[in-house]
C-alpha positions in Angstrom: 37.9 -63.2 2.5 39.7 -65.2 5.4 36.5 -66.7 5.9 36.5 -67.8 2.1 40.2 -68.8 2.0 39.8 -71.5 5.1 36.7 -73.1 4.0 37.8 -73.4 0.1 40.9 -74.6 2.5 38.9 -77.5 2.8 36.5 -77.9 0.4 38.5 -77.5 -2.7 41.9 -78.7 -1.7 42.2 -78.8 -5.4 42.8 -76.1 -5.9 44.5 -73.8 -3.1 45.4 -71.8 -3.1 43.4 -69.6 -4.5 44.1 -67.1 -7.2 43.1 -64.3 -7.3 39.8 -65.2 -9.8 39.1 -67.9 -7.8 38.8 -65.8 -4.9 37.3 -63.6 -6.0 34.8 -66.1 -6.9 34.8 -67.5 -3.3 33.3 -63.8 -1.6 30.6 -63.3 -4.2 29.2 -66.7 -3.7 25.9 -67.1 -3.7 25.2 -70.1 -1.2 26.5 -69.7 2.1 26.2 -66.5 3.1 25.4 -63.5 4.7 25.8 -61.0 4.0 26.3 -62.0 -0.1 28.6 -59.6 -1.9 29.0 -58.7 -4.8 32.9 -58.2 -4.5 35.3 -56.0 -7.8 38.5 -57.9 -8.5 40.5 -55.1 -7.5 38.6 -54.2 -3.7 39.2 -57.6 -3.3 43.3 -57.3 -4.7 43.5 -54.4 -2.5 42.2 -56.1 0.5 44.8 -59.2 -0.4 47.4 -56.3 -0.4 46.4 -55.3 3.5 46.4 -58.6 4.2 49.3 -60.0 3.1 51.2 -56.9 5.0 49.6 -58.1 8.1 51.0 -61.9 8.2 47.5 -63.1 7.3 47.6 -64.4 4.0 51.0 -65.7 1.7 51.9 -65.5 -0.8 52.4 -68.1 -3.6 53.7 -68.5 -7.6 51.6 -70.9 -9.7 52.0 -71.3 -13.2 50.6 -68.4 -14.0 49.5 -66.4 -12.0 49.5 -65.4 -7.9 47.6 -67.9 -5.4 46.9 -66.8 -2.0 47.0 -68.6 1.7 45.6 -68.5 4.4 48.0 -68.1 8.0 45.2 -67.5 10.2 45.5 -70.1 12.9 49.6 -69.3 12.9 48.6 -65.2 13.9 46.5 -65.9 15.5 47.3 -68.9 17.3 44.2 -70.8 17.6 44.0 -74.4 16.6 42.0 -75.7 12.9 38.2 -76.5 15.0 38.7 -72.9 15.8 40.1 -71.3 12.7 36.3 -73.4 11.0 33.9 -71.3 13.5 35.5 -67.7 12.9 35.2 -68.8 8.9 31.6 -69.3 9.2 30.9 -66.8 11.4 32.8 -63.8 8.7 30.6 -65.9 6.0 27.6 -66.8 7.8 26.8 -63.9 10.0 25.3 -65.0 13.4 24.5 -68.2 14.8 24.0 -70.5 17.0 26.6 -72.8 18.5 24.1 -75.6 16.6 23.7 -73.8 13.6 27.8 -73.4 14.0 28.1 -77.1 14.7 25.9 -77.6 11.2 27.6 -75.1 9.0 30.8 -76.3 9.9 30.7 -79.6 9.5 32.7 -79.8 6.0 35.7 -77.6 8.2 35.6 -79.0 11.1 33.4 -81.9 11.7 32.2 -81.6 15.9 31.6 -84.2 18.3 28.4 -82.8 19.5 27.4 -79.5 20.8 29.1 -78.8 23.7 32.7 -79.7 21.5 31.3 -76.1 19.5 30.4 -74.2 22.9 34.4 -75.1 24.3 35.4 -74.0 22.1 34.2 -70.5 21.0 34.1 -69.9 24.5 38.1 -70.3 24.4 38.0 -68.4 21.7 35.5 -65.7 24.0 38.2 -65.2 26.5 41.3 -64.8 24.8 44.4 -63.7 27.0 45.1 -62.1 23.5 41.8 -60.5 22.7 38.3 -61.8 22.5 37.5 -63.2 19.0 33.8 -64.0 19.1 31.2 -63.0 21.6 27.6 -64.4 22.7 24.8 -62.1 22.3 21.9 -61.4 24.7 19.5 -64.0 24.0 16.7 -62.1 21.2 13.6 -62.4 21.8 10.8 -65.5 21.9 14.5 -67.5 20.6 15.6 -70.6 22.9 19.2 -69.7 21.6 21.9 -67.6 22.0 23.7 -66.5 19.2 27.8 -65.9 18.5 29.5 -63.2 16.1 32.9 -63.0 15.5 35.0 -59.9 16.9 37.4 -59.5 13.9 35.4 -56.1 12.8 34.6 -54.7 15.4 32.8 -54.5 18.5 29.4 -56.1 17.8 26.4 -53.9 19.1 23.5 -55.2 17.1 20.6 -55.1 20.0 18.4 -58.2 20.8 15.6 -58.2 19.5 17.6 -57.9 15.8 20.0 -60.3 16.6 18.0 -62.9 14.2 17.7 -60.6 11.9 20.3 -60.9 8.4 22.2 -59.3 8.8 22.4 -56.8 4.8 24.9 -57.0 2.0 26.5 -52.5 1.4 24.8 -51.1 -2.3 26.9 -48.7 -3.2 31.1 -49.6 -3.4 32.2 -47.1 -1.0 31.0 -48.6 1.4 32.0 -52.2 0.8 35.3 -51.1 1.2 34.6 -49.0 3.8 33.8 -52.3 5.0 37.2 -54.3 3.5 39.1 -51.7 5.2 37.1 -51.7 9.0 38.3 -55.9 8.0 41.7 -54.9 7.7 42.3 -52.3 10.2 41.2 -55.5 13.0 42.9 -58.1 12.2 46.1 -55.9 12.2 44.9 -55.2 16.0 44.4 -58.2 16.7 47.7 -58.9 15.2 49.1 -56.3 16.9 48.0 -57.1 20.3 49.1 -60.6 20.2 52.8 -60.4 19.3 53.7 -59.0 22.7 52.3 -62.3 24.4 54.0 -63.9 22.2 57.2 -62.2 22.4 57.6 -61.8 18.6 59.9 -59.6 17.8 59.0 -58.2 14.0 
């Protein structure tokens, strides 16, 4: 969901911040998604409420409906290019630096692959805690892939790195996945607060 907010901020700025309906549609988008989800509006609202409590989502009044914007860069203390990389990893799963450069083009245009790799290494070596990890090279693969850590540690074996991540088919599994994402984001926020000297 956070990935959707970051994406839509850049791709549909006229519609951003997003209404709950637009956010749900973005979560269930069939293109540029891996895995493809089928989240109910109530599930998205529950995730929004939890993320808002952790300051990752900002609520605003827009006409007759509430609208939502992300606060990822400020909460995690990262730059916009790094947020673009995290968003695409959240939306499209494991990717190489080359794939990330192509897939982030509408969110941030990186000059070359080395620029992408520079931000990835910064995200992996943050003093407040890694946000991405470089996966072992899969057999026969020429490049390594990267994964985000906002949902917890990645335990996929090297042989399955290139296999697509499958969407949960059961409602309870989708709810549990959203709850895990929120829990990890809260942990990242808690770890960041002492480092920045925040009082609250």
